C-alpha positions as CSV (number, residue, x, y, z in Angstrom):
1,M,-0.1,-0.4,-0.1
2,N,2.4,2.5,0.8
3,K,4.7,1.6,-2.2
4,R,1.2,2.6,-4.3
5,G,0.5,5.4,-2.4
6,M,4.3,6.9,-3.3
7,G,4.2,5.8,-6.6
8,H,0.6,7.7,-7.2
9,I,2.3,11.0,-5.4
10,E,5.1,10.6,-8.1
11,V,3.0,10.7,-10.7
12,I,1.3,13.7,-9.5
13,L,4.2,15.5,-8.8
14,A,5.5,14.8,-12.5
15,I,2.5,16.2,-13.6
16,V,2.5,19.1,-12.0
17,I,5.9,19.8,-12.7
18,F,5.0,19.0,-16.5
19,V,2.2,21.2,-16.2
20,G,3.8,23.9,-14.8
21,F,6.8,23.8,-17.6
22,V,4.2,23.9,-20.1
23,V,2.7,27.1,-18.2
24,F,6.0,28.4,-18.6
25,A,6.5,27.9,-22.2
26,L,3.5,29.3,-23.1
27,Y,4.0,32.3,-21.0
28,F,7.6,33.1,-21.8
29,L,8.1,31.9,-24.8
30,N,5.2,32.2,-27.4
31,P,6.2,34.0,-30.3
32,L,2.4,35.2,-30.6
33,E,2.5,36.4,-26.7
34,T,6.0,38.1,-26.9
35,D,4.8,40.3,-30.2
36,R,1.6,41.3,-28.6
37,I,3.8,42.7,-26.0
38,V,6.1,44.2,-28.3
39,E,3.9,45.8,-30.5
40,S,1.5,47.5,-27.3
41,S,5.0,48.7,-26.2
42,L,5.3,50.3,-29.6
43,T,2.3,52.6,-29.0
44,Y,3.1,53.5,-25.8
45,G,6.7,53.8,-26.0
46,I,5.8,56.5,-29.0
47,D,3.3,58.2,-26.9
48,E,5.6,58.8,-23.7
49,I,8.6,60.3,-26.3
50,S,6.2,62.2,-27.7
51,D,4.9,63.9,-24.5
52,K,8.6,64.0,-22.9
53,I,9.8,66.4,-26.0
54,E,6.6,68.3,-26.6
55,S,5.6,71.9,-25.5
56,D,2.6,74.5,-25.4
57,M,3.2,77.3,-27.7
58,I,0.6,80.3,-27.7
59,S,0.2,82.3,-30.3
60,Y,-1.6,86.1,-31.2
61,S,-2.2,87.6,-34.8
62,V,-1.9,91.5,-34.1
63,V,-3.1,94.3,-36.0
64,F,-1.6,97.6,-35.6
65,K,-3.9,100.8,-35.9
66,D,-2.6,104.3,-36.7
67,V,1.0,103.6,-35.2
68,N,3.4,105.7,-36.3
69,A,6.8,104.6,-33.8
70,N,8.0,101.4,-34.4
71,I,9.2,100.5,-30.6
72,V,6.0,100.0,-29.5
73,S,4.2,97.7,-26.2
74,I,1.0,95.8,-26.1
75,P,-0.7,94.3,-23.0
76,L,-0.9,90.5,-23.2
77,Q,-1.7,88.0,-20.7
78,N,1.5,85.9,-20.4
79,S,-0.2,83.3,-17.9
80,E,2.4,81.0,-18.0
81,N,5.6,82.8,-17.4
82,F,6.5,81.7,-20.8
83,K,9.2,83.9,-23.1
84,I,8.0,85.5,-26.1
85,R,9.2,85.6,-30.0
86,V,7.6,87.9,-32.3
87,E,7.7,87.7,-36.3
88,T,6.1,88.9,-39.2
89,N,3.8,87.3,-41.0
90,E,6.7,85.8,-43.5
91,G,8.0,84.4,-40.0
92,Q,10.9,86.9,-39.7
93,K,12.1,87.8,-36.6
94,L,11.5,90.8,-34.9
95,N,13.2,92.3,-31.7
96,S,10.7,91.6,-28.4
97,K,11.0,91.3,-25.0
98,Y,8.1,90.5,-22.5
99,S,8.0,93.3,-19.4
100,G,5.2,94.2,-17.0
101,G,2.7,92.1,-18.3
102,R,3.1,94.0,-21.7
103,V,4.9,92.6,-25.0
104,V,7.4,95.1,-26.5
105,L,8.8,94.9,-29.9
106,N,9.9,96.6,-32.4
107,R,7.8,96.5,-35.3
108,A,9.8,97.9,-38.2
109,G,7.0,99.0,-39.7
110,N,4.6,96.2,-40.0
111,E,0.7,96.6,-39.3
112,F,0.5,92.7,-38.8
113,V,2.5,90.4,-36.1
114,I,2.4,86.9,-34.6
115,V,3.0,87.3,-30.9
116,K,4.3,84.0,-29.7
117,F,4.9,82.3,-26.5
118,S,7.3,79.2,-25.1
119,E,9.4,78.3,-22.8
120,F,12.3,78.2,-25.5
121,Y,12.5,81.7,-26.7
122,N,15.4,84.5,-26.1
123,E,14.4,88.2,-25.4
124,D,16.1,91.3,-26.6
125,L,16.8,94.4,-25.3
126,L,14.6,97.3,-25.7
127,S,13.8,100.5,-24.8
128,G,11.8,103.9,-25.1
129,E,8.7,101.8,-26.5
130,V,5.6,103.7,-27.2
131,L,2.4,102.5,-24.9
132,L,-0.5,101.8,-27.2
133,G,-4.2,101.7,-26.2
134,P,-6.7,99.3,-27.5
135,E,-7.6,101.9,-30.2
136,N,-4.2,101.2,-32.0
137,F,-4.1,97.4,-32.3
138,S,-6.4,94.7,-31.7
139,I,-6.0,90.4,-31.6
140,S,-7.5,89.0,-34.6
141,S,-6.6,85.5,-33.8
142,S,-5.0,83.2,-30.9
143,G,-4.6,80.0,-30.7
144,K,-2.4,77.1,-28.5
145,Q,-0.9,74.3,-29.8
146,K,1.0,71.1,-28.9
147,V,4.3,71.5,-30.7
148,W,7.6,69.0,-30.2
149,S,11.2,71.1,-29.6
150,E,14.1,70.2,-31.0
151,E,15.8,70.9,-27.9
152,K,14.0,69.0,-26.1
153,A,14.4,66.1,-28.4
154,L,18.6,66.0,-28.2
155,E,18.1,66.4,-23.9
156,L,16.2,63.2,-24.4
157,N,18.9,61.8,-27.2
158,E,21.7,62.4,-24.4
159,S,19.6,60.6,-21.5
160,Y,19.4,58.0,-23.3
161,F,22.8,57.2,-24.0
162,E,23.7,58.3,-20.4
163,D,21.8,56.2,-18.6
164,Y,19.3,53.9,-21.0
165,Q,17.9,51.4,-18.1
166,A,16.9,55.0,-16.1
167,L,15.4,56.5,-19.2
168,K,13.1,52.7,-20.0
169,K,12.1,52.6,-16.4
170,E,10.8,56.2,-16.6
171,F,9.1,55.3,-19.7
172,N,7.7,52.2,-17.9
173,L,8.2,50.5,-20.5
174,P,8.4,45.9,-20.3
175,G,11.7,44.3,-19.1
176,R,12.0,42.2,-21.8
177,V,11.3,45.2,-24.2
178,N,13.9,47.9,-25.7
179,F,13.8,50.6,-27.4
180,G,15.0,53.3,-29.9
181,F,13.9,56.5,-32.0
182,S,15.7,59.1,-34.3
183,F,14.1,62.5,-35.0
184,D,14.2,63.8,-38.1
185,V,13.8,68.0,-38.5
186,L,12.5,68.3,-42.4
187,D,15.6,70.5,-44.3
188,G,17.2,70.2,-40.3
189,N,19.6,68.4,-38.0
190,S,18.6,65.2,-37.2
191,F,19.9,62.2,-34.8
192,R,19.4,58.6,-33.5
193,S,19.3,57.1,-30.8
194,E,19.7,53.2,-30.4
195,N,21.4,50.5,-28.9
196,P,22.3,47.6,-30.9
197,V,19.6,45.3,-32.4
198,P,20.7,41.4,-31.3
199,D,20.9,39.5,-34.8
200,G,17.3,37.4,-35.3
201,L,14.9,39.5,-33.6
202,E,12.3,41.5,-35.5
203,V,12.3,45.3,-35.0
204,F,8.9,47.0,-34.9
205,T,8.6,51.1,-36.1
206,K,6.0,53.8,-35.5
207,S,6.2,57.5,-36.9
208,E,4.2,60.4,-35.9
209,R,5.2,64.1,-37.7
210,R,4.2,67.4,-36.0
211,E,4.8,70.9,-36.0
212,T,8.5,71.6,-34.0
213,I,10.1,74.7,-32.5
214,R,13.9,74.3,-34.0
215,S,17.2,75.1,-31.7
216,D,17.3,78.3,-33.8
217,E,13.9,79.1,-32.9
218,S,12.1,78.9,-36.0
219,M,9.4,76.6,-36.6
220,G,9.4,73.3,-38.8
221,F,8.3,69.8,-39.5
222,A,9.8,66.7,-37.6
223,D,9.7,63.3,-37.6
224,L,9.5,61.2,-34.7
225,T,10.2,57.6,-35.3
226,V,10.5,55.2,-32.2
227,S,11.4,51.0,-32.5
228,V,11.0,48.3,-30.1
229,W,12.3,44.8,-30.1
C-alpha cells in the first residue's frame, strides 16, 4: 500500500511539474504573446516620447492701427510665464521682450505681427517704447497648440546614451522590451538614439510628424520614429 501510494504521489508531482513547464513555455516562450507585448509597447512608447519632447505654444495675431512709432508695447497675458518671440507673417524675427505684463517689440513698420509664447525663446533688449491703447491695435486671432521641441529631443537623446535603463524605467516599458528612436527635422538636423539590436529579433517601428520649434527658434516639421524589439 505504501509503495502504491508513493507511486501515485510521484505521478501527481510529475504531472504538476509538466503542467508548470508548459505554462512557463506558453507565457515566456510563446512568440505570439511576445509580439503582442512588443506591439503594445510600441504604441505606448511613442506616446511617452512624444509627451517628453512636447511643449505648449501660444500665439496671437496682432494688427496695428494708426501707429507711427516702431518700438511699441501692448498688454498681453502670459499666464505660463513663457518667453516670447515676435515675427512677421513670413516668419522673420522681430526684436521683442515681455515686461510688466506687456509685449515690447520693434515692429519695423509692419502693420501685422505674430506674437508667440513658449519656454524656448530668447528675448531682446529694448527700451523707449510707446505704450499703445486698445484703439491702436487688435487681436485678430489666437491659439494654443502642442508642438515638439528640437531642444527637448536633443536632451532626450543625451539621456538615452547616458542612462538607458533609467530612461526605460521612466517610460515604464516591460523588462524584456527595448526601444530606440530617431528625430528628423525636415530641412534640418537629424539624430538617432538606438542601442545595437541583436541578430534575429524583429523590430517594430512607428512614426509621427508634428510642427516643431527648432533650436534656432524658427518653426518647422519633424518626424519622430520609435522602434521596439
